[in-house]
C-alpha positions in Angstrom: 149.7 91.8 123.0 152.1 94.4 124.5 150.7 97.7 126.0 152.4 99.7 122.9 150.6 97.5 120.5 147.1 98.3 122.5 148.3 102.2 122.4 149.1 101.7 118.9 145.9 100.1 117.9 143.9 102.6 120.2 145.8 105.9 118.3 145.0 104.3 114.9 141.2 104.0 116.1 141.2 107.6 117.1 142.6 108.9 113.9 140.9 106.6 111.2 137.8 105.8 113.1 135.5 108.1 111.2 136.3 106.4 107.8 136.4 102.8 109.4 133.7 102.5 111.5 133.2 98.8 111.6 136.7 98.2 112.1 136.4 100.8 115.2 132.9 99.1 116.3 134.5 95.3 116.3 137.3 96.5 118.0 135.5 98.3 120.7 133.4 94.7 121.0 136.5 92.7 121.6 138.0 95.3 124.1 134.6 95.1 125.8 134.6 91.3 126.2 138.2 91.6 127.3 136.7 93.8 130.2 133.9 91.6 131.1 136.4 89.0 131.3 138.5 90.7 134.1 135.7 91.8 135.9 133.3 88.8 135.9 136.2 86.5 136.4 136.4 86.8 140.2 132.5 87.0 140.0 132.9 83.5 138.4 135.2 82.1 141.0 133.2 83.3 144.2 130.0 81.6 142.5 131.8 78.4 141.7 130.0 78.7 137.9 132.4 76.4 135.8 131.1 77.6 132.3 131.4 81.5 133.5 135.1 80.9 134.6 135.8 79.2 131.4 134.2 81.7 129.3 136.0 84.8 131.4 139.3 83.1 130.9 138.7 82.9 127.3 137.8 86.4 127.0 141.1 87.3 128.7 142.9 86.3 125.7 140.3 87.8 122.8 142.2 90.8 121.8 145.6 88.8 121.0 143.5 86.0 119.5 141.5 88.9 117.4 144.9 90.5 116.0 146.6 87.2 115.5 143.7 85.7 113.2 143.0 89.6 111.4 147.0 89.1 110.9 146.7 85.7 109.4 143.7 86.8 107.1 145.8 89.9 106.0 148.9 88.1 105.6 146.7 85.4 103.3 145.1 88.0 101.4 141.8 87.0 102.5 141.1 90.1 104.3 142.5 93.6 104.2 143.3 95.0 107.5 144.7 98.8 107.2 145.9 99.0 111.2 147.7 96.0 110.8 150.9 98.1 110.0 150.1 100.2 113.0 151.6 97.2 115.1 154.9 96.7 112.9 
């Protein structure tokens, strides 16, 4: 994801958060896990904790994977995603 896409999603969630509270909470969870990946990564490296290193590395890619999964589900009409148009 680009910084512009992050910004567009933030604006969409600010405007539509009251109408879509589950979407907003899920996106906040994804961003929280992403931040845990950034903060926990150096700690996991210093402690030589292999499983934590892998988990933190995976968390760094979580927002992009989440958006890609939601886009695929939206395109196959399995799940409607109102904020996907903000990324185009």
